N, C-alpha and C positions, 0 to 999 in steps of 0.2 A: 124316436121322433126325428124328423129330418130338419136340419137347420140350413139356412142359406150360406153359400160359400162366401168367404171374405173377398173383398174387392181390393185390387192393387192399384194405387194411384201414384204416378211419378211425382216425386217431391224432393226438395233440397232443404236441409236444415242449415241456416246461416246465422252468423253473428253480424250485426250491423251496429256500429257504435257500441253502446253499453246495453243493447237488447239482443234477444234471439227470437227468430221466427221461422215458421215453415213456409217456404216459397213454392208456388205452383205456376206453371204455364197455363194460361187460360184454356188452351186447346187440349191439355191433358186431363182436365177435370171431366167427370161424368157429365153427359150432355145437360141434365137438369140443373147442374151446378154451374154451368157456364153463364148463367144469367143470375142477377141478384134475386134473393127470395128465401123462402123457408127451407127449401131443400139444401141450398148452399150453406145456410147458417147451421142446419143440423149436421151436415157433413163436417164442417170445420169444428163444431163443438166436439164431435166424436174423435176427430183427429187429435185435438189438443187434450182431450180427456175431461171435458166439462159437460154438465155441472158435477162438481165433486164436493160432497158435503164434508170430506176430510181436508179439503183445501190443498191437496198435494198433486193432483192430476197424474197419479201413478199409472193409470190405465190409458195414458195418452202421451203426446209429445210435449205437452206443456211442462213448465218447471215450478208451478205453484206460486208464481209471482206475476205481477202485471207486466214486467219487462221480459218475461219468457212465455207469455200466453198470447201470441200474436200470429196472424196469418197474412200472407201477401199473395196477390194474384197479379201476374205480369203478362202482357200481350203486346204485339206490335201496335204502335199507336195509330189511332184513327184521327188524330189531330194533325193539321199541317205543321211542318217544321219541328216535329217531335219524333223521337225514336221509339219510345215505349209508353204504354199506359200502365199505371201503378195503382192498384186498389189495396187498401189496408183495412183489416178487421181486428179490432181489439176484442179478444175472446174472454168473457167473464169466467172466473174460476169456479164460483159456487152457484152461479145462476145460468139458466139456459138462454144466454143472450150474447150476440155478437154486435158490437157497436161500430158502425161505419161512419160516425159523425166527424172524424178528424183524421189527421195524418200521424205517422210515427216518424219523427225526424231522425232517430237513430237508425231504424231499418232502411231509411232512404239511402244511407251509405252503401247498402248491399244491393240496391236495385241496379245500379250501373254494372257492377261486376257480374250479376246474374244475367243481365241482358246480353253482355258480351259473350259469356261462357255458353249461353244457350242459343246463339246464332240469331238473335233478334236485331243485331246491328248490321248495316250494310258493310261489306268488306272494306270499302274505301274509307270508312270512318273509323277503322281500327288500325292504328299503325303497327308495324312489326315491333318497334321499340319506341317508347315515348308515352304520351298521355292521350287517351281516348276521351272525347267529350260526348257525354250521353245526355240527350235532351229528354227529360222525363215529364210526362203529364200526370199529375197527381189527381186521380179522379174523384177522391173523397171531397177535396176542397177546391178542385178545378183550378189548379195553380201549376205554373212551370217551375221545375227545379232542374238545375244543371249540375251534373256530377262529372268530375274530371278524375278518371281512373288510370293509374299507372299500368302500362302494358310492357311485357318483356317476352321477346320471342313469339309475339303474336297472341299471347295469352295473358290473362289478368295476373298482375304481380301482387301477391299477397304478403310476401315476406319483406320486412324492412325494419327500420330503427325507430319509427314513430311510436311514441308512448302516449296512450290515452288513459287518463285516470279513470278507474272503474273497470279497466280491462287488464288482465294479468300480464299478457305477453305482447311485445312490440310487433308492429306490422307496418305495411306500407300506407302512407297517408292518402286520403281521398278528399279532395276539396268539394264542398257542397255549397251551392249558391241558390238561395231561395229568391226568385225574382218576383217583385211586386206582391208580397205575401198577403196583401189585402185587396179585395176587389174594389174597383172604382165605385161600384154601386153600394158597397158596404162602408161602414165607418170604422176606421182604425180604433177610435174610442167610441164604443157603442152608445154610450149615453151623451157623448159630446163633452164630457168633463175629464179633466186631468185627474181628479179625485172624486170619489163618491162615498157617501156614508151609507153603509149597509146596516139595516136594523136586524140584528141577529137575536132570535129568541133566547132568553135566559142570560144574555150577555149585554145587550144594548147596542149602541152604534159603534161600528168599526170602520175606520177609514180604509179605502181601497183604491187601487187603480185597476180599471177593467179595460182590457185591450184585446183586440182580435188581430193578431199577427202570427202567422204560422199555425196557431191554434187559439181558440178562445181561452183567455187566461185571467186569473184574478190574483192580484198581488196585494198582500197586507203586511204590515210591520210585525215582525216576530214578537216584539214587546207587547203588542196589543193582544196577543194570545197567551201571554205569560211565558214566552219562549225567548231564547237568546239568538237563534239563527246558527248556532254551532252544533245543533243536535245531530246525533247519528241516526241511522235507520232504526236500530233497536230502541233508541230512546223514544221515538214516536210510535212505531208500530206495536210496541208493547204497552202503550198508554191508551186505553179504550176511551177515556174521557176526552183526550185531545183529538183522537180520531173522530169521535162523534161531533165535536165542535167544528172540526174542519169540514165534515160532510154537511153539517147544517149551514155553514158559511157558503159552501159550494152551491147548495140548492138556492139559497137566497140570491147569490150572485147570478146564477143561471137565469132566474126570473128577471132580475134587474137588466141583464144583457139582452133580453128578448129571445133567449134560446128555448125557453119553455113558456107555457101559458099558465100553468099552475105548479105549485111546489111538488105535487105528487108525480108529475111527469119527469122529475129529475132522476127517479130510480130507473127510468128507461133510457137515460142518456148519461151513462156513468163515465164515458171517456172524456167528455167535455162538459163544462170548462175544467181546466186544471187549476189547482191552487198552488201558489208559491208564497212562502213567507220569507221576508228579507230583513237584513240588518246591515249596518255599516261594517266595514272590515274589522275582524278580530282574528287573532292567532288561534289555531286549534289543531288538534291531531285528527287527521282523516282516517277513514277505514284503511286497514293495511299498515297503519303506523306512520304514514307520511305526515311530516310537520308542515303545516301551511302557515306562512308568516303573513301577518296582516298587511305588510307593505307590498306583498306580491299580488294582491287582489283588489278589486274595486268595490265589491260588495259580497255579502253572504246570501245564498239562496238555497232553500230547501223546497223541493217540488213534490207535490202529492199527485199520484195517478191511481185511479181505480181504488181509492180508499186507503192507499198505503204510501208511505214515503219512499220515493225512488232512491236506490242505493247510490246513484251518481246524479246525472242530469239528463232529462229528456231533451232531444234535439229541438223539438217544437217549443218546449219551455224556454230554451236558450234563445230561440228566435224572438219570442215574445219579450223576454227580459232585455235583450239588446235593443229591441225597438222602443220599449218603454224608457230605457236608460238614456237614449239620445234625445228625448223630448223633455225640455225643461218643465219642472213643476209636477212631474209624476212622483209617486212614492219611490219608484226604482231609481229615478234620477237623483232624488234627495239622498237615498241611502248610499249612492255612489259618490256623493260629495257635491253634486250639482254641476260640476265643470267636466262634462264627459265629452271625449273626442268621438272618433268614429268606431271605437271598439272598447269592449270591457272584458275584464277577467273575473269570472265568477268563482267564488269559493263554494264548493258543494260537498256532500258527505264523503266522497271518495278522493277529492283533490280539487283541481282547478280546470277551468275551461275558458278559452279565449274565443270571443265571437264578435264580429263586426257588423255594423248596420249603417246604412246611408239613409238619412231623413231630410225632408225639406218641408217648409211651411208655404203652402200655396193658397192664397186668399183666406188666410186664417185657419186652414185645415192642414193638419200634419199628414204627411205621406211617407211611406217607407218604400224605397225603390229596390233595395236588395239587402239580404243578410248573408254573411259568409261564415263558414266554420270548417274545421278540419276534423274528419272522423276516419274510421278504418272499417274494414269488413273482411270476413273470411268464411269460406265454405267449411262447415263442420261435418256434414254427411250428405251423400247423394244416394238416391235409390227409389224406394216406394214406401208409402205408408199403407197400412192395412186397415180397411174399413169393414166392420162387422155388418 
């Protein structure tokens, strides 16, 4: 029997923040995959090794977790005053689905370095030594992100002393600036409320703050779920009851936020909204043995993505948390003590993360002008992926 030959597609495996993903140049994709649709999704599913009933993605580039089952497509920007367009696909592990509904804040850190290394930047915008400013158009959410990437000898500088909790080795810092993370046509608080009561089947009412900054996000108090906010990844991901409760809560919140029209539609939109459960500062031991003192953080946050607790902190979840923290009266603001400046330090399962946000109240409506954080990125492998 004759079988079709495998196809080689140029690709780069990169770490961005605390995530990993397969990066593609748009023009390197097979022609049918250069436009959104079924062919592109099937290709990316095969690249990552999904759907995999074993949950390991052994026959693909994925790593069996939401933070390692990601794909990115980069091209020269079609937008004025931008350098590159960035598309992000969250590839489901056990289902034949690619979710394009949101951004990955962690992999955003790798977009600038990828753009510079692949010649997408004009030469006069990349210094021989210094910092290159990369203007990114995030196509999923139609937002501008600015990355400031260190350059040495005309190439991206990856080595450095910056330590990011959740990443083993130090590297060079990359500043990420999310500009106006909420459209003027959208509501930062989708319901208009600082808090909402969610009617969760089998549990009753749970107070929440619903926010759309960086990504649609639902914040609830850890205590309302019978949790402390100091849980590790294994504590949650090994608890089927809690995972089921969190998914039910996510579906109810998606409906409340207007992201879906019926609860059944939530299964087709797994990437958003995200769930975050919060608590006031407590001391705890993070993954890897790091001791986090309660005096070094403003609040505790554990964030859930694609049905599992993230091992550290999603960049988009940090954007949402910082935005909610600077708005008096939200659950996040209350957990942080109510008197929040222009930045917060989050205690997450792997350690801490500092993130800043600028907010203003205009005519009774809260607005977020920008959110800042420091991440890092590194090329792990360059070459081709093989498609059967």
